[in-house]
C-alpha positions in Angstrom: -6.3 6.4 10.7 -5.4 10.5 10.3 -1.3 11.9 10.7 -2.6 15.3 12.4 0.9 16.3 10.3 0.2 15.7 6.8 -3.7 15.6 6.9 -3.9 12.1 5.6 -5.7 9.5 6.6 -4.9 5.7 6.5 -6.1 2.5 5.3 -5.1 0.0 9.4 -4.0 -2.7 7.8 -5.5 -6.5 9.7 -4.4 -10.2 10.3 -1.5 -10.8 9.0 -0.8 -13.9 9.1 1.0 -14.5 5.8 -2.2 -16.6 4.5 -3.9 -14.0 2.4 -7.4 -13.4 2.0 -8.9 -11.7 -1.1 -12.0 -11.1 -0.2 -10.1 -8.8 2.5 -9.0 -5.6 1.4 -7.5 -4.9 4.8 -5.9 -8.5 5.3 -1.5 -7.1 4.5 -0.9 -10.4 3.2 -2.3 -10.1 0.3 -0.4 -8.5 -2.8 -1.5 -7.2 -6.1 -0.6 -6.7 -9.9 0.0 -2.3 -10.1 -1.0 -3.3 -14.1 -2.5 -6.2 -15.9 0.2 -5.0 -19.4 2.5 -3.6 -18.0 2.9 0.1 -17.6 -1.0 1.3 -17.2 -1.8 1.5 -13.6 -4.8 -1.0 -14.3 -4.1 -4.5 -12.5 -5.0 -6.1 -8.7 -4.1 -3.3 -6.7 -6.4 -1.1 -9.3 -9.5 -3.5 -9.7 -9.1 -5.7 -6.5 -8.3 -2.8 -3.8 -9.0 0.6 -4.6 -11.9 -1.0 -6.2 -13.5 -2.4 -3.0 -11.9 0.6 -1.2 -14.4 3.0 -2.9 -17.2 0.7 -3.6 -19.8 3.1 -3.8 -22.9 -0.1 -4.3 -21.8 -1.4 -1.0 -20.5 0.8 0.9 -17.5 2.6 0.5 -15.4 2.5 3.6 -14.7 4.0 6.5 -17.6 6.1 4.5 -15.1 7.7 2.6 -15.1 6.7 -1.8 -11.6 8.8 -2.5 -9.2 6.4 -1.4 -6.4 6.3 -3.4 -2.4 4.9 -3.7 0.2 6.8 -2.3 3.6 8.8 -3.4 6.5 7.4 -2.4 6.1 10.7 -0.3 3.7 10.0 1.1 4.8 6.3 2.1 7.9 7.5 4.1 6.0 9.1 6.0 4.7 6.2 7.4 8.0 4.9 8.7 9.5 4.4 11.3 12.9 5.9 11.0 14.5 6.5 7.8 16.6 3.5 5.5 18.3 2.1 7.0 15.9 1.0 10.0 17.3 -0.8 12.9 14.2 -2.1 14.0 12.3 -3.8 11.0 9.4 -4.1 10.3 10.2 -0.5 9.8 7.2 1.2 10.9 5.0 1.0 13.5 2.0 -1.7 13.2 0.4 -1.2 16.4 -0.9 2.5 14.7 -1.4 1.4 10.9 -1.5 -2.7 12.0 0.0 -5.7 11.2 2.1 -5.9 7.2 3.7 -9.5 5.9 6.4 -10.7 6.0 6.9 -9.2 3.3 5.5 -6.1 3.1 5.8 -3.5 0.1 3.0 -2.4 -0.5 2.8 -0.1 -3.8 2.7 4.1 -4.4 0.4 5.2 -7.4 4.1 6.4 -9.3 5.4 4.0 -12.2 9.0 4.7 -12.0 11.2 5.8 -15.4 12.0 2.2 -16.0 7.6 1.6 -18.3 7.7 -2.1 -16.5 8.0 -0.8 -13.0 6.6 1.1 -10.3 8.0 2.3 -6.9 7.0 1.0 -3.6 8.3 1.3 0.2 9.7 -2.1 1.2 8.9 -1.2 4.9 11.6 -3.8 5.9 14.0 -1.9 6.5 12.8 1.3 5.0 14.6 1.8 1.6 11.8 3.2 -1.8 13.3 0.7 -5.2 11.4 -0.2 -7.8 9.3 -3.4 -8.6 8.7 -5.2 -12.0 4.3 -3.9 -13.0 2.9 -7.7 -13.1 4.3 -9.1 -11.0 2.6 -9.5 -7.3 5.1 -11.2 -4.7 6.8 -8.4 -2.2 3.8 -6.1 -4.1 1.2 -4.6 -0.6 -0.9 -2.2 -0.3 -1.6 0.7 1.8 -4.5 2.9 1.3 -5.1 6.6 1.9 -7.3 9.2 0.8 -6.9 13.3 2.0 -3.8 15.1 3.0 -1.6 19.0 3.2 
């Protein structure tokens, strides 16, 4: 999905049936860690999710091998309205695909707390910190490009 206002190309999620399918990086119900060690960006969001999208051997997603995690500001551009969002989920699921019931995708940005990174909560549009080694409320949305 390409956002012509920002120049960003977004990965579209699929299959929000409340059952994770780790083999499918596009499954909206998958959750990932941001860090394996607490501070570095080396968790399953990088080693599994982005690795599958950027797999040169198996073929990169949509023919592109430069998928990455969005910044907080980039992720906020796909919200239906600013926080607090009056409807949930606060994202156009027709355009961007489904979200899981607890969708709060990771951003590429660690917070000032070394063991946390920023997420954007799709239920209400809030920006929050999540513990980097937790994989409870941390989904994924990949992006590429930009202005």
